[in-house]
N, C-alpha and C positions, 0 to 999 in steps of 0.2 A: 259439631259439623254444620248444624243449621245456622249457627252464628256466622261462620265463614261464608256460607252461601248467601246470607243476607248482605254481608259486606260486599260480596262480589256483585250482587244485583244493584246495590247502591252506587258502587263505583262505575258500573256500566251505564246507569242512568245519568250520572254526572258527565260521563264522557260523551253521551249523546247531546247534552246541552252545550258542552264545551269541547267540540270535536278535536281541536288541535292541541289539547293538553296532554301531557304525559306525566306520569308519576304525581298525580294530584292526590293529596291526602286531606280529607275533610272529616274530622272526628265527629262522633255522635255522642251526646245530643248537641246540635247547634240550631239556634233559632235564626232563620233568615226571613227578612221582610223586604221585598223589592228585588228578588233574584234576577229579574231581567235587566236591572241597572248595575250589574256587576261586570267587571272585566278582570279576569284572572289570568296571570301569566303562567308559563310552563313551570312545573315543579313546585307549585305553591303548597304549603302545608298549614292547615288550620286545625289545632288540637281541640279536644272536646270541651263542652261547656261554654262555648262562645255565643254571643248575641250580636247579630249584625242587622242593623236597620238602615235601609237606604230609602229615603222618602222620595216622593214625586219631585221632578225637576232637579234631581241630584244624581250622583254617580259615585261608585266606589271602584277604584282601580288599584289592583295589587300586582306588582311587577314580578318577573321571573325569579324563581328560587327563593322567595321570601317565606320565612317560617314564622308562624304566629302561635304563641303558647296558649295554655289553658285559660279559660274564663276571660277571653278578650271581649270587650264591649265597644262597639262603634255606633254612634248616632250620626248618620250622614244626612243631615238636613240640607247641607251644602256639600259640594264635591269634596271627596277625600282621595288623595293620591298617595300610595305607598310605593316607593321605588323598588328597583331590583336588588336582590341579595341582602335584604334586611332581615334582622332577627328582632321580633317583638316578644318579649318575655311574658310570663303569665300575669294575669290580673291587670292588664293595661286598659285604660279607658281613653277613647278619642271622641271628643264632642265637637260639634260644629254650630251649636246654637246656645245662645245665652239671652237673658232678659235685658231690656233697656232699663237699667236700674234708675236712671234719672226720672223715668216716667212712673215707676212703681208707686211712689208716694202720692202722685197726682191722680193716677187712674186706678190704683189697686193692683194687686199682684196678678190676678187672672186676666185683667183687661190690658196689661202691659204688653207692648209689642216685643216680639222676639227678634234678636239680631242673629243673622246667619252668616258665618264666615268660613271660607274654604280652609282646609288643612292640607299641607303638602309635606310629605316626608321624603327626603332625597334617597339616593342609592347608597347601599352599604352602611346603613344606619343600624345601630344597636339601641334598643329601648329596654331599659332595665325593669325589673320586677316592680309591680304596683305603681307604675308611673301614670300620670294623667296628662293628656295633651289637649289643651283648650282651643276654642275657636280662633282661627286666624294664625295659628302656628305655622311657621315655614322653617323646617329643619333641614339644614344643608347636608350635602353628600358627606359621608364618612363620619358623621357625628356619633358620639357615644353618650347616651343619656343614662346616668346612674340610677340605681333603684330608688323608689319612693320620690321621684322628681315630679315637679309640676312645670309644664312648658306652656307659656302663653305668648301671644303676639307681641 
């Protein structure tokens, strides 16, 4: 009974943050960094075990009725847009930052500048289990990405 009460309080707090949302499901535990830089649509579902990092000068937008599976990880150093009615399976990684590999040999790994590129996922997209979406990816509407895929620009 206490468990259900805690879920109720948690859902109520999220509805205060996102007043116009209905049927929002966000599973526990989820690590969020940069909560104020999120834009979530109606009916979004994010299952437990996810890690969502939205850094300064960036934004994560998730469209209406999008469902995200367990252990989702997004590093939004640059903007990430996920369209409406998408299904993102479990264990999917979306990254927006990479190293400038041409400079690593000259400057060393830690001093190398990072490259940040936006990721756009269109509407009605299915992303299969264990997929990786790399910086600069632009996935068109209606795309089906099979399991264990790597998508790059």
